[in-house]
N, C-alpha and C positions, 0 to 999 in steps of 0.2 A: 172317424181318426184320431186317433190320443196324441195331443201334442207334449212332449216330453220338454220339461224345463230344463235349464243347464245343469241344476243341483240332480233332477233323476239320472241326469246322462252320465254325469261324474259316478253317481252310487253303481249303477249299471256296470260302466266299465271298471270299476273297480272290483265288483263283484265277478266279471269275465275275467279279468287278470290274477286273481286270487289265488294263491295255491291252497290245495286242500289236502296234499298230501306232502310233507316236509320231506325232501330231500336235498339239502342244500350240500355245496362242495366249496373247498377253500376261494376258488375263485370267482364264486358269488359274491364273497362277502369283499375280497379286494375290489371289486372293480365299483363298490360303492363307497370305499375309503379314499381320504386325500392322495394325492399323487406323492408325498412326502410323508404318508403314515407307514410306518415300520413295523412289522409284526412275525415273528417266526413262522414257519410251517408248521412246526410241530403243536404250535398254541391253536392255531386255526384247525387243526386236525382234530383236538379234544374238544374244541368247539363246534365244529359239524355233526361230530360222532354222538355228543352230547343230545344236541338239538334233536336230532334224526330219530334218536332213541325214545325221544318223548321227555326228556327232561327240560324243568326249567333251570336255568342258570346263572349263576353269581360270579360276576367277573371281580377279582379282588387283585388288588396292587396299590403302590405309593401312588402320591398325586403327580399327574402330568404323562402317565404312560398310555392316555387315549382309550381308557375303560371307556367312555360315556361315547364317544365315537363309534368306536368298536360296537359298543352295543345297539346304536341305530342302526349301523351299516347289516349286524347280523338280522335283524326283525325285515329290514327291507328287502335282503338277500331271499330273505326264507318265504316270505309273502306277497312282494311287489307293493307293499302297501307301508307307508308310514306306520312307526309304532306310535302310539300315545305317547309321551313323555310327562313324568312328573319328577319332583325333588321331596324326597321324604324328610318330616320338622319334627321338631321336638314335641309339637301340640297334635299331631296327628291322632284321630280317634276313629273308631269304626264309621262315625259322619263321613269323614273324609274316604274311606275306602271301599265301603258299604253304601252308605248313605242312610238319609233319615228322613224323618217328616220336615215339611215346610209348609206356611201359609200358599194355600190354592188362589193362584192371582184371577183365576177364571171363576171361582166362589169362593168368596168372602166368607169367613167363619170356619172353612171347612181347610183339614191338612192334605196333602199327598207327599207320597213317595217322592224325595230327591237322589238320585242315584248317584253314588259317590265313585271315584276315578277308576278304581280296580273292576268294579261292577258293572261300569259302562263301558269297560274294554271289553270284558265279556260277552256284554249284549251285543256291543258293536264289532264280536268276531275279530278284533284287531289286539295286537300284541301291545303288550306294557312294559316299559322301559322305567323301574323305578330307581333314581339316582341317590347315589347316599344313604345306602336303605337306613343303616345304623345310626342314623342322626332321627330315627322315630322309634318309639318304645311298640316295636313291629307286633309282638306277638299280644298285646292288647288292641291295635289299631287293627288288624285285619281280621281278629275275631273268629267268626266259621268259616271264613276262608282257609284257613288251615286245613279242612275237611277236601274243599273245592282242590288246592293245589293238588291233592292225592287222589283226584278223580273221584270223589264220594260224592253223593248228592245232600244237599244242604235245605233247609227250611229255614225261612228268616225268619225274625221278630215282626216286620214289618207285613201289612196288608194294602192293597191297592184299593181302588176307586170303588171296585164290587165287594169289598171285605175279604178277597181271597188272601190269603198268604203265600209272599212271592218266594219263589224257589229258582235254587241254582242247579241244574241237573246236566251232568255230562253226557252228552249225545250231540249228535248232526243235524237236529231235527229246528224246525223253525221256533223262533220263540213266540210264546202266546201271553196272554194278557197277565198272569201272573206266573210265567215261567221262563227263563232264559236260559240256553244251553252253552255248555261251555264246549265247543268245539272241539275234535281231536287235536287240531293243530294249534290251539291257542298256547300260549307260553308267556312266563314273564321272565324277563331280564332284569337282574339288579347288580348295582356296582357296589364297591365297599372300599374305602379308604383304610389301609390297614395302619397305617400313623393312627387314626383316630379310634381304634378298637378298643383300645384303654381309658379314654376319655368320654365316650360315647355311650349309646345304649347298649347292652348286652342282649343277641338272640340266644334264644334257648334251640340245644340238639334238634327239638320236635321241627322247628321252623326249617334250619339250616340242613337237615335230612332229606327235606322236599328238594334240595337245588344240588346238581353238579356246580363243584366249587372250584373254578379255573383259575389260577393266578396268573397274571398279566404283569412278565418284568420287562426291565427296558430292554429292548431289542440288540442283538448282538452287533449289528452294525452301528451301534450310538455314536464313534466316533466319525463314520462318514456323515452322518447326520449334521454332527457340529461342524465338519468342515463345510459341508455345503451352505448353513445358515450364517455362518461367519467369514464367509468369504470375502473380502475387500476390507478388512478389518484391520486394525493394529497386530503385528506377528504377535506381540505380548498379551493380547486380548485373546487370539485364539490359542496360544498356549498355556493359559491361566484355565480356559473353561474346558480346554482337553483334559487337563491335569484333574479336575475336578470329576470330570465322566470318568476317569481310568481309576480313581478313587472310590467310585460308586461302583466301578465294575469288580474290584477287586472287596468288595465289602468293608471297605474302612472308613466309609461313611456311610450314612442312611440313602437309600434310595431316592435319586430324583428323575421323574421320569422327562424324557427329549421333551417334552412340549413345556416345561419350565425354560431351556435352554431357547428355544424357538420363540417365547414371548421377549426373551432378552435381546435376543436379534433383532426383532422387529423394532422394538424399543430405541435400540443403539441406533440403528438402520436411520430412523425418523429424528433421533436427537442431534444426528448429524446435519441435520437441516439449519440446526441453531448454532452448533459451532462445532470444529473438528477435533475436540481432545477425546480419544477414544477410550484413555485409560479413566479418566472421569466418568465416562458414560458408563464404563463397565464395574466400576464401585457404586454409581446408583442403581441399575441394572440388579446389582447384587442385593443392594437393601429391597428394590420393589421384588423380586420374584425368589431371588434362593433362601435369604434368611427366615422369610416366612415359611419354608419347609423345616427348618432347624427349631422352631418353638418347641420346646422342652426336652430338648437332646442337652446330653450330659455336657460338664464341662469339657473332657477331655475328646468327644467328639468335636465339639466347638472349635477348640484350639489346633487339631488336624485341617478343619476346613480353611480356620483362619492362617495356618502355616503354608498352605496353598498359595495365597495372596501375598504374604510377606517373602516368599522366594522368586514370586514374580514382579513384584511390582516395588522392589528396593530401592530402586532409585527415586521413588515419587515419596518424600517422608509424608506430606500434606496429606497424601490419599491414604496410606496407612495408617494416618491418625484418626481420618474420619472411617476407615474401616474398623477400628479399634473400637471408636466409639458405637458404631451400630452394632456390632457385636455385644457388646457390654449392654445395651440397651435392651435388646431382645432377648439374652440369656440372664441377666442380673449378675453375672458374673464378673469378675474382672479378668481380660484376658492379656496374657503376657506376650510382648512384641519381642 
């Protein structure tokens, strides 16, 4: 009788539960999202249709809209497995994504191929989520994986210990010593922060065309979320954060995702354990969470944001002066009170 180890049982359970045909629906995704995560049904419909039709997807939006959380939920809903997660960096090369040679610890003096993270995900038949995709020089970093994303077969520049050239082939067969198969249900999900598009690496049209690009906006029930998170705080605090959210929704200032406000509420809730001055805590949370989203904004946009605070905190000249100094420090402008 063969005795199975715990790791063997886990692998078999994974294979048993893994979906080989992708047919995900919106409710499959929402059950893997936090209870207070809000996303419009129209966005979920686009995501499901794109995934089911065989597309890789790129979730694009402002910081705090939940792109990363959503990406992981999509993968779990579609495959019943956690995706491999990685964050792109500026020093990525094909060594990180495909792999390369490293000294063989079992045979001193020899080299062996060490898989990169995308190669490994294809080999393991697990989806991969690449966060902040435009932080890497992605066209150079993925090299021949361009072709793989379009279901073409590729031969790599590397060989296994038998001297056989490594290959990635589209199909559902078992992997062999020198060939891994990109199965039909394998997908890559990436996220892109729109604010960073001009300051980070550009992506070629050749890369982008391999993805369904789905914009993740702030949710329609933005104000309801803020009401829920800021319940119990000073009325002026609630009015201020709602005024900022309304300005976002009217496109008067740049998009700020709801996760930014949630972080503020959590900080301010903990801050209450030390003292009870909600308005001071609001100014602190603004410096910690809001102003970071406005780096690089022009003076006019920053003045609009500052004016919201000035209109709500006019009775606290001490806090207004603090805010002005914070805005000046972040922007390099001299803001007007």
